[in-house]
N, CA, C and O atoms as a GROMACS GRO file, in nm:
protein
  588
    1MET      N    1  -3.215  -7.758  -0.816
    1MET     CA    2  -3.220  -7.718  -0.677
    1MET      C    3  -3.284  -7.825  -0.590
    1MET      O    4  -3.249  -7.838  -0.472
    2THR      N    5  -3.377  -7.902  -0.645
    2THR     CA    6  -3.442  -8.007  -0.568
    2THR      C    7  -3.342  -8.113  -0.524
    2THR      O    8  -3.348  -8.160  -0.411
    3ASP      N    9  -3.250  -8.151  -0.613
    3ASP     CA   10  -3.148  -8.250  -0.577
    3ASP      C   11  -3.060  -8.199  -0.464
    3ASP      O   12  -3.025  -8.274  -0.373
    4LEU      N   13  -3.024  -8.072  -0.469
    4LEU     CA   14  -2.941  -8.012  -0.365
    4LEU      C   15  -3.017  -8.009  -0.233
    4LEU      O   16  -2.960  -8.041  -0.128
    5ARG      N   17  -3.142  -7.970  -0.236
    5ARG     CA   18  -3.223  -7.967  -0.114
    5ARG      C   19  -3.237  -8.107  -0.055
    5ARG      O   20  -3.232  -8.124   0.067
    6GLU      N   21  -3.255  -8.206  -0.141
    6GLU     CA   22  -3.266  -8.344  -0.093
    6GLU      C   23  -3.136  -8.390  -0.028
    6GLU      O   24  -3.138  -8.457   0.074
    7LEU      N   25  -3.022  -8.353  -0.088
    7LEU     CA   26  -2.892  -8.388  -0.031
    7LEU      C   27  -2.878  -8.324   0.107
    7LEU      O   28  -2.830  -8.389   0.201
    8TYR      N   29  -2.919  -8.200   0.121
    8TYR     CA   30  -2.911  -8.132   0.250
    8TYR      C   31  -2.998  -8.202   0.353
    8TYR      O   32  -2.955  -8.224   0.466
    9GLN      N   33  -3.118  -8.238   0.314
    9GLN     CA   34  -3.207  -8.307   0.406
    9GLN      C   35  -3.148  -8.442   0.449
    9GLN      O   36  -3.158  -8.479   0.566
   10GLN      N   37  -3.088  -8.513   0.356
   10GLN     CA   38  -3.026  -8.642   0.388
   10GLN      C   39  -2.910  -8.624   0.485
   10GLN      O   40  -2.893  -8.703   0.578
   11THR      N   41  -2.831  -8.520   0.465
   11THR     CA   42  -2.718  -8.494   0.554
   11THR      C   43  -2.767  -8.463   0.695
   11THR      O   44  -2.713  -8.515   0.792
   12ILE      N   45  -2.869  -8.380   0.706
   12ILE     CA   46  -2.924  -8.346   0.837
   12ILE      C   47  -2.982  -8.471   0.904
   12ILE      O   48  -2.958  -8.493   1.023
   13LEU      N   49  -3.056  -8.551   0.831
   13LEU     CA   50  -3.112  -8.673   0.889
   13LEU      C   51  -3.004  -8.772   0.930
   13LEU      O   52  -3.016  -8.838   1.033
   14ASP      N   53  -2.897  -8.782   0.852
   14ASP     CA   54  -2.788  -8.870   0.887
   14ASP      C   55  -2.723  -8.828   1.019
   14ASP      O   56  -2.697  -8.913   1.104
   15HIS      N   57  -2.698  -8.699   1.036
   15HIS     CA   58  -2.637  -8.651   1.160
   15HIS      C   59  -2.734  -8.659   1.277
   15HIS      O   60  -2.691  -8.671   1.392
   16HIS      N   61  -2.862  -8.654   1.250
   16HIS     CA   62  -2.962  -8.671   1.357
   16HIS      C   63  -2.966  -8.817   1.402
   16HIS      O   64  -2.966  -8.846   1.522
   17ARG      N   65  -2.969  -8.907   1.307
   17ARG     CA   66  -2.980  -9.051   1.340
   17ARG      C   67  -2.851  -9.109   1.396
   17ARG      O   68  -2.853  -9.195   1.483
   18ARG      N   69  -2.738  -9.060   1.344
   18ARG     CA   70  -2.607  -9.109   1.388
   18ARG      C   71  -2.517  -8.990   1.420
   18ARG      O   72  -2.421  -8.963   1.348
   19PRO      N   73  -2.550  -8.920   1.529
   19PRO     CA   74  -2.472  -8.800   1.561
   19PRO      C   75  -2.327  -8.832   1.592
   19PRO      O   76  -2.295  -8.931   1.659
   20ARG      N   77  -2.239  -8.748   1.541
   20ARG     CA   78  -2.097  -8.762   1.568
   20ARG      C   79  -2.066  -8.691   1.699
   20ARG      O   80  -2.126  -8.588   1.730
   21ASN      N   81  -1.974  -8.745   1.774
   21ASN     CA   82  -1.928  -8.686   1.901
   21ASN      C   83  -2.039  -8.675   2.005
   21ASN      O   84  -2.034  -8.588   2.092
   22TYR      N   85  -2.138  -8.763   1.997
   22TYR     CA   86  -2.244  -8.767   2.098
   22TYR      C   87  -2.196  -8.861   2.208
   22TYR      O   88  -2.213  -8.983   2.200
   23ARG      N   89  -2.137  -8.801   2.310
   23ARG     CA   90  -2.076  -8.880   2.416
   23ARG      C   91  -2.035  -8.787   2.530
   23ARG      O   92  -2.025  -8.666   2.511
   24PRO      N   93  -2.012  -8.844   2.648
   24PRO     CA   94  -1.952  -8.762   2.753
   24PRO      C   95  -1.805  -8.735   2.718
   24PRO      O   96  -1.743  -8.814   2.646
   25LEU      N   97  -1.752  -8.628   2.768
   25LEU     CA   98  -1.611  -8.595   2.745
   25LEU      C   99  -1.547  -8.582   2.883
   25LEU      O  100  -1.550  -8.476   2.946
   26ALA      N  101  -1.487  -8.692   2.928
   26ALA     CA  102  -1.436  -8.702   3.065
   26ALA      C  103  -1.330  -8.597   3.096
   26ALA      O  104  -1.324  -8.548   3.209
   27ASP      N  105  -1.246  -8.562   3.000
   27ASP     CA  106  -1.138  -8.468   3.029
   27ASP      C  107  -1.170  -8.325   2.981
   27ASP      O  108  -1.079  -8.247   2.952
   28ALA      N  109  -1.297  -8.294   2.972
   28ALA     CA  110  -1.338  -8.159   2.930
   28ALA      C  111  -1.294  -8.055   3.034
   28ALA      O  112  -1.299  -8.080   3.154
   29ASN      N  113  -1.250  -7.940   2.984
   29ASN     CA  114  -1.217  -7.831   3.075
   29ASN      C  115  -1.303  -7.707   3.048
   29ASN      O  116  -1.284  -7.602   3.110
   30ARG      N  117  -1.397  -7.720   2.957
   30ARG     CA  118  -1.497  -7.617   2.929
   30ARG      C  119  -1.629  -7.688   2.899
   30ARG      O  120  -1.631  -7.792   2.834
   31SER      N  121  -1.736  -7.631   2.947
   31SER     CA  122  -1.868  -7.687   2.912
   31SER      C  123  -1.974  -7.581   2.933
   31SER      O  124  -1.955  -7.481   3.002
   32ALA      N  125  -2.087  -7.605   2.869
   32ALA     CA  126  -2.202  -7.515   2.883
   32ALA      C  127  -2.328  -7.593   2.847
   32ALA      O  128  -2.323  -7.693   2.774
   33GLU      N  129  -2.439  -7.545   2.899
   33GLU     CA  130  -2.569  -7.604   2.870
   33GLU      C  131  -2.651  -7.503   2.793
   33GLU      O  132  -2.643  -7.382   2.817
   34GLY      N  133  -2.733  -7.554   2.700
   34GLY     CA  134  -2.821  -7.468   2.624
   34GLY      C  135  -2.960  -7.527   2.616
   34GLY      O  136  -2.978  -7.648   2.622
   35PHE      N  137  -3.059  -7.439   2.604
   35PHE     CA  138  -3.198  -7.482   2.602
   35PHE      C  139  -3.276  -7.394   2.506
   35PHE      O  140  -3.262  -7.271   2.507
   36ASN      N  141  -3.358  -7.456   2.424
   36ASN     CA  142  -3.447  -7.385   2.333
   36ASN      C  143  -3.590  -7.409   2.383
   36ASN      O  144  -3.648  -7.513   2.352
   37PRO      N  145  -3.646  -7.317   2.459
   37PRO     CA  146  -3.779  -7.339   2.515
   37PRO      C  147  -3.889  -7.350   2.412
   37PRO      O  148  -3.995  -7.406   2.440
   38LEU      N  149  -3.866  -7.297   2.292
   38LEU     CA  150  -3.969  -7.302   2.188
   38LEU      C  151  -4.005  -7.446   2.150
   38LEU      O  152  -4.122  -7.479   2.133
   39CYS      N  153  -3.902  -7.531   2.135
   39CYS     CA  154  -3.932  -7.669   2.095
   39CYS      C  155  -3.871  -7.773   2.188
   39CYS      O  156  -3.880  -7.893   2.160
   40GLY      N  157  -3.808  -7.730   2.297
   40GLY     CA  158  -3.759  -7.824   2.396
   40GLY      C  159  -3.620  -7.882   2.370
   40GLY      O  160  -3.579  -7.975   2.439
   41ASP      N  161  -3.547  -7.829   2.272
   41ASP     CA  162  -3.412  -7.877   2.247
   41ASP      C  163  -3.324  -7.847   2.368
   41ASP      O  164  -3.330  -7.738   2.425
   42GLN      N  165  -3.242  -7.946   2.406
   42GLN     CA  166  -3.147  -7.929   2.514
   42GLN      C  167  -3.012  -7.982   2.468
   42GLN      O  168  -3.005  -8.086   2.402
   43VAL      N  169  -2.905  -7.911   2.500
   43VAL     CA  170  -2.772  -7.956   2.463
   43VAL      C  171  -2.674  -7.921   2.573
   43VAL      O  172  -2.679  -7.812   2.632
   44THR      N  173  -2.585  -8.014   2.601
   44THR     CA  174  -2.470  -7.989   2.686
   44THR      C  175  -2.348  -8.009   2.598
   44THR      O  176  -2.328  -8.117   2.542
   45LEU      N  177  -2.268  -7.907   2.587
   45LEU     CA  178  -2.150  -7.911   2.502
   45LEU      C  179  -2.027  -7.912   2.592
   45LEU      O  180  -2.016  -7.830   2.684
   46ALA      N  181  -1.937  -8.004   2.566
   46ALA     CA  182  -1.814  -8.016   2.643
   46ALA      C  183  -1.695  -8.003   2.549
   46ALA      O  184  -1.694  -8.058   2.439
   47LEU      N  185  -1.594  -7.930   2.595
   47LEU     CA  186  -1.474  -7.906   2.514
   47LEU      C  187  -1.349  -7.935   2.597
   47LEU      O  188  -1.347  -7.919   2.719
   48ARG      N  189  -1.247  -7.979   2.528
   48ARG     CA  190  -1.114  -7.984   2.587
   48ARG      C  191  -1.030  -7.886   2.507
   48ARG      O  192  -1.000  -7.907   2.390
   49VAL      N  193  -0.994  -7.777   2.574
   49VAL     CA  194  -0.917  -7.670   2.512
   49VAL      C  195  -0.778  -7.669   2.573
   49VAL      O  196  -0.762  -7.664   2.695
   50GLU      N  197  -0.677  -7.674   2.488
   50GLU     CA  198  -0.538  -7.669   2.533
   50GLU      C  199  -0.463  -7.567   2.450
   50GLU      O  200  -0.468  -7.570   2.327
   51ASP      N  201  -0.394  -7.476   2.517
   51ASP     CA  202  -0.316  -7.373   2.448
   51ASP      C  203  -0.398  -7.296   2.345
   51ASP      O  204  -0.349  -7.261   2.238
   52GLY      N  205  -0.525  -7.272   2.379
   52GLY     CA  206  -0.612  -7.193   2.292
   52GLY      C  207  -0.669  -7.269   2.173
   52GLY      O  208  -0.735  -7.209   2.088
   53VAL      N  209  -0.645  -7.401   2.167
   53VAL     CA  210  -0.694  -7.484   2.057
   53VAL      C  211  -0.797  -7.584   2.111
   53VAL      O  212  -0.775  -7.646   2.215
   54ILE      N  213  -0.908  -7.598   2.040
   54ILE     CA  214  -1.010  -7.696   2.078
   54ILE      C  215  -0.960  -7.833   2.033
   54ILE      O  216  -0.961  -7.865   1.914
   55ARG      N  217  -0.916  -7.913   2.129
   55ARG     CA  218  -0.859  -8.046   2.098
   55ARG      C  219  -0.965  -8.153   2.085
   55ARG      O  220  -0.947  -8.251   2.012
   56ASP      N  221  -1.077  -8.134   2.155
   56ASP     CA  222  -1.186  -8.231   2.145
   56ASP      C  223  -1.316  -8.160   2.180
   56ASP      O  224  -1.317  -8.061   2.253
   57ALA      N  225  -1.426  -8.211   2.125
   57ALA     CA  226  -1.558  -8.154   2.150
   57ALA      C  227  -1.660  -8.267   2.146
   57ALA      O  228  -1.651  -8.357   2.063
   58ALA      N  229  -1.756  -8.260   2.235
   58ALA     CA  230  -1.861  -8.361   2.239
   58ALA      C  231  -1.989  -8.294   2.290
   58ALA      O  232  -1.986  -8.187   2.350
   59PHE      N  233  -2.100  -8.361   2.264
   59PHE     CA  234  -2.227  -8.307   2.314
   59PHE      C  235  -2.316  -8.421   2.359
   59PHE      O  236  -2.297  -8.537   2.321
   60GLN      N  237  -2.412  -8.384   2.442
   60GLN     CA  238  -2.519  -8.474   2.484
   60GLN      C  239  -2.645  -8.390   2.492
   60GLN      O  240  -2.638  -8.268   2.504
   61GLY      N  241  -2.758  -8.455   2.486
   61GLY     CA  242  -2.883  -8.384   2.496
   61GLY      C  243  -2.988  -8.445   2.406
   61GLY      O  244  -2.972  -8.555   2.353
   62SER      N  245  -3.095  -8.371   2.391
   62SER     CA  246  -3.206  -8.419   2.309
   62SER      C  247  -3.266  -8.302   2.234
   62SER      O  248  -3.249  -8.186   2.272
   63GLY      N  249  -3.334  -8.334   2.127
   63GLY     CA  250  -3.397  -8.228   2.052
   63GLY      C  251  -3.442  -8.276   1.916
   63GLY      O  252  -3.436  -8.395   1.884
   64CYS      N  253  -3.486  -8.181   1.837
   64CYS     CA  254  -3.534  -8.212   1.703
   64CYS      C  255  -3.416  -8.251   1.613
   64CYS      O  256  -3.300  -8.236   1.651
   65ALA      N  257  -3.447  -8.300   1.496
   65ALA     CA  258  -3.344  -8.346   1.402
   65ALA      C  259  -3.246  -8.235   1.367
   65ALA      O  260  -3.126  -8.260   1.357
   66ILE      N  261  -3.295  -8.115   1.349
   66ILE     CA  262  -3.208  -8.005   1.310
   66ILE      C  263  -3.113  -7.968   1.425
   66ILE      O  264  -2.995  -7.943   1.401
   67ALA      N  265  -3.163  -7.965   1.547
   67ALA     CA  266  -3.079  -7.930   1.662
   67ALA      C  267  -2.970  -8.034   1.684
   67ALA      O  268  -2.855  -8.000   1.709
   68ARG      N  269  -3.007  -8.162   1.676
   68ARG     CA  270  -2.907  -8.268   1.695
   68ARG      C  271  -2.805  -8.268   1.583
   68ARG      O  272  -2.686  -8.284   1.608
   69ALA      N  273  -2.850  -8.250   1.460
   69ALA     CA  274  -2.758  -8.245   1.347
   69ALA      C  275  -2.664  -8.126   1.360
   69ALA      O  276  -2.545  -8.138   1.330
   70ALA      N  277  -2.716  -8.012   1.403
   70ALA     CA  278  -2.632  -7.893   1.418
   70ALA      C  279  -2.524  -7.917   1.523
   70ALA      O  280  -2.408  -7.880   1.502
   71ALA      N  281  -2.559  -7.977   1.635
   71ALA     CA  282  -2.460  -8.004   1.740
   71ALA      C  283  -2.356  -8.105   1.691
   71ALA      O  284  -2.237  -8.091   1.718
   72SER      N  285  -2.402  -8.206   1.618
   72SER     CA  286  -2.311  -8.306   1.564
   72SER      C  287  -2.211  -8.242   1.468
   72SER      O  288  -2.091  -8.267   1.477
   73MET      N  289  -2.262  -8.162   1.377
   73MET     CA  290  -2.175  -8.100   1.277
   73MET      C  291  -2.086  -7.991   1.338
   73MET      O  292  -1.973  -7.971   1.295
   74LEU      N  293  -2.137  -7.922   1.438
   74LEU     CA  294  -2.056  -7.821   1.508
   74LEU      C  295  -1.935  -7.887   1.571
   74LEU      O  296  -1.823  -7.840   1.552
   75THR      N  297  -1.955  -7.995   1.645
   75THR     CA  298  -1.842  -8.057   1.714
   75THR      C  299  -1.735  -8.101   1.615
   75THR      O  300  -1.616  -8.082   1.638
   76GLY      N  301  -1.777  -8.160   1.505
   76GLY     CA  302  -1.680  -8.202   1.404
   76GLY      C  303  -1.609  -8.086   1.339
   76GLY      O  304  -1.495  -8.100   1.294
   77SER      N  305  -1.674  -7.972   1.333
   77SER     CA  306  -1.617  -7.855   1.265
   77SER      C  307  -1.519  -7.776   1.351
   77SER      O  308  -1.430  -7.711   1.298
   78VAL      N  309  -1.535  -7.782   1.483
   78VAL     CA  310  -1.450  -7.697   1.568
   78VAL      C  311  -1.327  -7.767   1.623
   78VAL      O  312  -1.234  -7.701   1.669
   79ILE      N  313  -1.325  -7.899   1.620
   79ILE     CA  314  -1.206  -7.970   1.670
   79ILE      C  315  -1.086  -7.931   1.585
   79ILE      O  316  -1.088  -7.942   1.462
   80GLY      N  317  -0.984  -7.886   1.653
   80GLY     CA  318  -0.862  -7.842   1.586
   80GLY      C  319  -0.854  -7.693   1.561
   80GLY      O  320  -0.750  -7.642   1.520
   81LEU      N  321  -0.964  -7.621   1.585
   81LEU     CA  322  -0.964  -7.476   1.564
   81LEU      C  323  -0.913  -7.403   1.688
   81LEU      O  324  -0.931  -7.449   1.801
   82ARG      N  325  -0.852  -7.290   1.665
   82ARG     CA  326  -0.819  -7.199   1.775
   82ARG      C  327  -0.950  -7.135   1.820
   82ARG      O  328  -1.046  -7.129   1.743
   83GLN      N  329  -0.955  -7.089   1.943
   83GLN     CA  330  -1.078  -7.029   1.995
   83GLN      C  331  -1.125  -6.915   1.906
   83GLN      O  332  -1.245  -6.904   1.880
   84ALA      N  333  -1.036  -6.831   1.860
   84ALA     CA  334  -1.074  -6.718   1.775
   84ALA      C  335  -1.132  -6.767   1.643
   84ALA      O  336  -1.223  -6.705   1.588
   85GLU      N  337  -1.080  -6.878   1.591
   85GLU     CA  338  -1.132  -6.934   1.466
   85GLU      C  339  -1.273  -6.989   1.488
   85GLU      O  340  -1.359  -6.976   1.401
   86ALA      N  341  -1.297  -7.051   1.603
   86ALA     CA  342  -1.430  -7.103   1.635
   86ALA      C  343  -1.529  -6.988   1.649
   86ALA      O  344  -1.644  -6.998   1.605
   87GLU      N  345  -1.485  -6.879   1.710
   87GLU     CA  346  -1.570  -6.760   1.723
   87GLU      C  347  -1.604  -6.703   1.585
   87GLU      O  348  -1.718  -6.666   1.559
   88ASP      N  349  -1.505  -6.697   1.499
   88ASP     CA  350  -1.526  -6.648   1.362
   88ASP      C  351  -1.625  -6.739   1.288
   88ASP      O  352  -1.712  -6.691   1.216
   89LEU      N  353  -1.610  -6.870   1.306
   89LEU     CA  354  -1.702  -6.965   1.243
   89LEU      C  355  -1.844  -6.944   1.294
   89LEU      O  356  -1.939  -6.951   1.215
   90PHE      N  357  -1.860  -6.920   1.424
   90PHE     CA  358  -1.991  -6.889   1.479
   90PHE      C  359  -2.053  -6.772   1.404
   90PHE      O  360  -2.168  -6.780   1.360
   91HIS      N  361  -1.977  -6.664   1.389
   91HIS     CA  362  -2.030  -6.544   1.324
   91HIS      C  363  -2.067  -6.571   1.178
   91HIS      O  364  -2.168  -6.519   1.130
   92ARG      N  365  -1.990  -6.650   1.109
   92ARG     CA  366  -2.019  -6.680   0.969
   92ARG      C  367  -2.144  -6.767   0.956
   92ARG      O  368  -2.226  -6.744   0.867
   93VAL      N  369  -2.159  -6.866   1.043
   93VAL     CA  370  -2.279  -6.950   1.041
   93VAL      C  371  -2.402  -6.866   1.077
   93VAL      O  372  -2.505  -6.875   1.012
   94HIS      N  373  -2.389  -6.785   1.180
   94HIS     CA  374  -2.501  -6.700   1.223
   94HIS      C  375  -2.542  -6.605   1.111
   94HIS      O  376  -2.661  -6.586   1.086
   95ALA      N  377  -2.445  -6.546   1.044
   95ALA     CA  378  -2.475  -6.454   0.933
   95ALA      C  379  -2.545  -6.527   0.820
   95ALA      O  380  -2.637  -6.473   0.759
   96MET      N  381  -2.503  -6.650   0.792
   96MET     CA  382  -2.569  -6.729   0.687
   96MET      C  383  -2.716  -6.753   0.724
   96MET      O  384  -2.804  -6.740   0.639
   97LEU      N  385  -2.740  -6.788   0.849
   97LEU     CA  386  -2.876  -6.821   0.893
   97LEU      C  387  -2.968  -6.701   0.901
   97LEU      O  388  -3.088  -6.713   0.879
   98THR      N  389  -2.913  -6.586   0.932
   98THR     CA  390  -2.997  -6.467   0.948
   98THR      C  391  -3.002  -6.382   0.823
   98THR      O  392  -3.069  -6.278   0.821
   99GLY      N  393  -2.932  -6.424   0.719
   99GLY     CA  394  -2.935  -6.351   0.594
   99GLY      C  395  -2.844  -6.230   0.590
   99GLY      O  396  -2.850  -6.151   0.496
  100GLU      N  397  -2.760  -6.215   0.691
  100GLU     CA  398  -2.667  -6.102   0.694
  100GLU      C  399  -2.553  -6.121   0.594
  100GLU      O  400  -2.491  -6.024   0.550
  101ALA      N  401  -2.528  -6.245   0.557
  101ALA     CA  402  -2.420  -6.274   0.462
  101ALA      C  403  -2.481  -6.332   0.336
  101ALA      O  404  -2.590  -6.389   0.338
  102ASN      N  405  -2.410  -6.318   0.229
  102ASN     CA  406  -2.455  -6.369   0.102
  102ASN      C  407  -2.418  -6.516   0.086
  102ASN      O  408  -2.306  -6.548   0.048
  103GLY      N  409  -2.510  -6.604   0.116
  103GLY     CA  410  -2.487  -6.746   0.096
  103GLY      C  411  -2.401  -6.811   0.202
  103GLY      O  412  -2.381  -6.757   0.312
  104ALA      N  413  -2.350  -6.929   0.167
  104ALA     CA  414  -2.277  -7.011   0.261
  104ALA      C  415  -2.136  -7.041   0.212
  104ALA      O  416  -2.077  -7.142   0.249
  105ALA      N  417  -2.083  -6.953   0.129
  105ALA     CA  418  -1.950  -6.975   0.072
  105ALA      C  419  -1.847  -6.991   0.184
  105ALA      O  420  -1.846  -6.914   0.280
  106GLY      N  421  -1.763  -7.089   0.170
  106GLY     CA  422  -1.655  -7.112   0.264
  106GLY      C  423  -1.695  -7.186   0.391
  106GLY      O  424  -1.612  -7.203   0.479
  107LEU      N  425  -1.819  -7.228   0.402
  107LEU     CA  426  -1.863  -7.298   0.522
  107LEU      C  427  -1.860  -7.450   0.508
  107LEU      O  428  -1.890  -7.522   0.603
  108GLY      N  429  -1.825  -7.498   0.391
  108GLY     CA  430  -1.817  -7.642   0.371
  108GLY      C  431  -1.948  -7.712   0.402
  108GLY      O  432  -2.054  -7.668   0.359
  109LYS      N  433  -1.939  -7.821   0.476
  109LYS     CA  434  -2.058  -7.902   0.506
  109LYS      C  435  -2.161  -7.828   0.590
  109LYS      O  436  -2.278  -7.866   0.591
  110LEU      N  437  -2.120  -7.723   0.660
  110LEU     CA  438  -2.216  -7.645   0.739
  110LEU      C  439  -2.316  -7.570   0.652
  110LEU      O  440  -2.418  -7.522   0.701
  111ALA      N  441  -2.287  -7.561   0.523
  111ALA     CA  442  -2.378  -7.495   0.430
  111ALA      C  443  -2.512  -7.566   0.420
  111ALA      O  444  -2.609  -7.508   0.370
  112VAL      N  445  -2.521  -7.691   0.467
  112VAL     CA  446  -2.649  -7.763   0.462
  112VAL      C  447  -2.758  -7.689   0.539
  112VAL      O  448  -2.877  -7.710   0.514
  113PHE      N  449  -2.718  -7.604   0.632
  113PHE     CA  450  -2.817  -7.533   0.712
  113PHE      C  451  -2.866  -7.403   0.648
  113PHE      O  452  -2.950  -7.334   0.706
  114ALA      N  453  -2.814  -7.369   0.531
  114ALA     CA  454  -2.855  -7.245   0.464
  114ALA      C  455  -3.005  -7.244   0.436
  114ALA      O  456  -3.069  -7.139   0.444
  115GLY      N  457  -3.062  -7.359   0.404
  115GLY     CA  458  -3.205  -7.368   0.374
  115GLY      C  459  -3.294  -7.340   0.494
  115GLY      O  460  -3.413  -7.312   0.477
  116VAL      N  461  -3.240  -7.348   0.614
  116VAL     CA  462  -3.319  -7.323   0.734
  116VAL      C  463  -3.367  -7.178   0.738
  116VAL      O  464  -3.466  -7.147   0.804
  117ARG      N  465  -3.297  -7.089   0.668
  117ARG     CA  466  -3.339  -6.948   0.661
  117ARG      C  467  -3.484  -6.934   0.617
  117ARG      O  468  -3.553  -6.840   0.656
  118GLU      N  469  -3.530  -7.029   0.536
  118GLU     CA  470  -3.668  -7.024   0.487
  118GLU      C  471  -3.770  -7.056   0.596
  118GLU      O  472  -3.890  -7.036   0.576
  119PHE      N  473  -3.723  -7.106   0.710
  119PHE     CA  474  -3.810  -7.145   0.820
  119PHE      C  475  -3.761  -7.075   0.947
  119PHE      O  476  -3.692  -7.137   1.028
  120PRO      N  477  -3.795  -6.947   0.965
  120PRO     CA  478  -3.740  -6.868   1.076
  120PRO      C  479  -3.753  -6.933   1.213
  120PRO      O  480  -3.664  -6.915   1.297
  121SER      N  481  -3.858  -7.006   1.239
  121SER     CA  482  -3.874  -7.068   1.371
  121SER      C  483  -3.771  -7.179   1.394
  121SER      O  484  -3.748  -7.217   1.509
  122ARG      N  485  -3.709  -7.231   1.290
  122ARG     CA  486  -3.611  -7.338   1.304
  122ARG      C  487  -3.468  -7.286   1.317
  122ARG      O  488  -3.377  -7.363   1.347
  123ILE      N  489  -3.447  -7.158   1.293
  123ILE     CA  490  -3.312  -7.101   1.305
  123ILE      C  491  -3.258  -7.123   1.445
  123ILE      O  492  -3.139  -7.152   1.462
  124LYS      N  493  -3.343  -7.108   1.546
  124LYS     CA  494  -3.299  -7.128   1.684
  124LYS      C  495  -3.257  -7.272   1.710
  124LYS      O  496  -3.174  -7.297   1.797
  125CYS      N  497  -3.313  -7.366   1.636
  125CYS     CA  498  -3.274  -7.506   1.650
  125CYS      C  499  -3.128  -7.525   1.608
  125CYS      O  500  -3.054  -7.602   1.669
  126VAL      N  501  -3.088  -7.454   1.503
  126VAL     CA  502  -2.950  -7.463   1.456
  126VAL      C  503  -2.857  -7.385   1.547
  126VAL      O  504  -2.749  -7.433   1.582
  127THR      N  505  -2.897  -7.264   1.584
  127THR     CA  506  -2.805  -7.177   1.657
  127THR      C  507  -2.788  -7.215   1.804
  127THR      O  508  -2.695  -7.165   1.868
  128LEU      N  509  -2.873  -7.300   1.859
  128LEU     CA  510  -2.860  -7.338   2.000
  128LEU      C  511  -2.721  -7.392   2.030
  128LEU      O  512  -2.656  -7.344   2.123
  129ALA      N  513  -2.674  -7.488   1.954
  129ALA     CA  514  -2.542  -7.546   1.979
  129ALA      C  515  -2.432  -7.441   1.962
  129ALA      O  516  -2.333  -7.442   2.035
  130TRP      N  517  -2.450  -7.352   1.866
  130TRP     CA  518  -2.348  -7.249   1.840
  130TRP      C  519  -2.339  -7.149   1.954
  130TRP      O  520  -2.230  -7.110   1.994
  131HIS      N  521  -2.454  -7.107   2.007
  131HIS     CA  522  -2.453  -7.016   2.122
  131HIS      C  523  -2.397  -7.087   2.245
  131HIS      O  524  -2.330  -7.025   2.328
  132THR      N  525  -2.424  -7.215   2.256
  132THR     CA  526  -2.370  -7.293   2.368
  132THR      C  527  -2.219  -7.305   2.356
  132THR      O  528  -2.148  -7.302   2.457
  133LEU      N  529  -2.169  -7.318   2.235
  133LEU     CA  530  -2.024  -7.318   2.212
  133LEU      C  531  -1.961  -7.188   2.262
  133LEU      O  532  -1.861  -7.191   2.334
  134ARG      N  533  -2.020  -7.077   2.225
  134ARG     CA  534  -1.966  -6.947   2.268
  134ARG      C  535  -1.965  -6.937   2.420
  134ARG      O  536  -1.870  -6.886   2.479
  135ALA      N  537  -2.071  -6.986   2.484
  135ALA     CA  538  -2.078  -6.982   2.630
  135ALA      C  539  -1.969  -7.070   2.691
  135ALA      O  540  -1.906  -7.031   2.789
  136ALA      N  541  -1.947  -7.187   2.635
  136ALA     CA  542  -1.843  -7.277   2.687
  136ALA      C  543  -1.706  -7.213   2.672
  136ALA      O  544  -1.624  -7.219   2.764
  137LEU      N  545  -1.679  -7.153   2.558
  137LEU     CA  546  -1.549  -7.089   2.536
  137LEU      C  547  -1.528  -6.971   2.630
  137LEU      O  548  -1.415  -6.942   2.671
  138ALA      N  549  -1.636  -6.902   2.663
  138ALA     CA  550  -1.626  -6.785   2.751
  138ALA      C  551  -1.628  -6.824   2.899
  138ALA      O  552  -1.605  -6.739   2.985
  139GLY      N  553  -1.655  -6.950   2.929
  139GLY     CA  554  -1.663  -6.995   3.067
  139GLY      C  555  -1.788  -6.949   3.138
  139GLY      O  556  -1.789  -6.935   3.260
  140ALA      N  557  -1.895  -6.925   3.063
  140ALA     CA  558  -2.021  -6.880   3.121
  140ALA      C  559  -2.082  -6.988   3.210
  140ALA      O  560  -2.084  -7.106   3.173
  141ALA      N  561  -2.131  -6.949   3.325
  141ALA     CA  562  -2.188  -7.044   3.418
  141ALA      C  563  -2.338  -7.067   3.394
  141ALA      O  564  -2.389  -7.177   3.417
  142ALA      N  565  -2.408  -6.964   3.350
  142ALA     CA  566  -2.553  -6.974   3.332
  142ALA      C  567  -2.586  -7.048   3.203
  142ALA      O  568  -2.517  -7.031   3.103
  143PRO      N  569  -2.691  -7.129   3.205
  143PRO     CA  570  -2.733  -7.195   3.082
  143PRO      C  571  -2.772  -7.094   2.974
  143PRO      O  572  -2.821  -6.985   3.004
  144VAL      N  573  -2.750  -7.131   2.850
  144VAL     CA  574  -2.784  -7.047   2.736
  144VAL      C  575  -2.928  -7.076   2.696
  144VAL      O  576  -2.972  -7.192   2.697
  145SER      N  577  -3.002  -6.972   2.661
  145SER     CA  578  -3.137  -6.989   2.612
  145SER      C  579  -3.149  -6.918   2.477
  145SER      O  580  -3.088  -6.813   2.456
  146THR      N  581  -3.228  -6.975   2.388
  146THR     CA  582  -3.248  -6.911   2.259
  146THR      C  583  -3.353  -6.801   2.266
  146THR      O  584  -3.378  -6.733   2.166
  147GLU      N  585  -3.414  -6.782   2.378
  147GLU     CA  586  -3.516  -6.677   2.396
  147GLU      C  587  -3.457  -6.554   2.459
  147GLU      O  588  -3.528  -6.456   2.481
   0.00000   0.00000   0.00000
């Protein structure tokens, strides 16, 4: 289990240090802002959705390693998904983090966040980007808060 935990930590640090899709998205047609007041994480998520499919996703912002890694991995995971599939993925990730589901089966690389369950105060760091995704897909105008 130690080797697996170390691999997860390395993956999170890699996405924190070299986040994927960390850029402005000039042709975005959906966006939302999120804020975690507990530790100061901030994220702006931008999406280009065409015919109900997320064609591109990007984020900008600042935060702890877990929050940045979560946003990085989220963007890579939702590109190409239909909106309903992205919503389903949100629910599966959320269930994994809150212990409502048994493990991280079927979540692929997103399973690296399963260990965060052991640190309840860090769950909001992971879910910030996911809640911001839901707000962007719904066209919500108000910023998302984890509180």
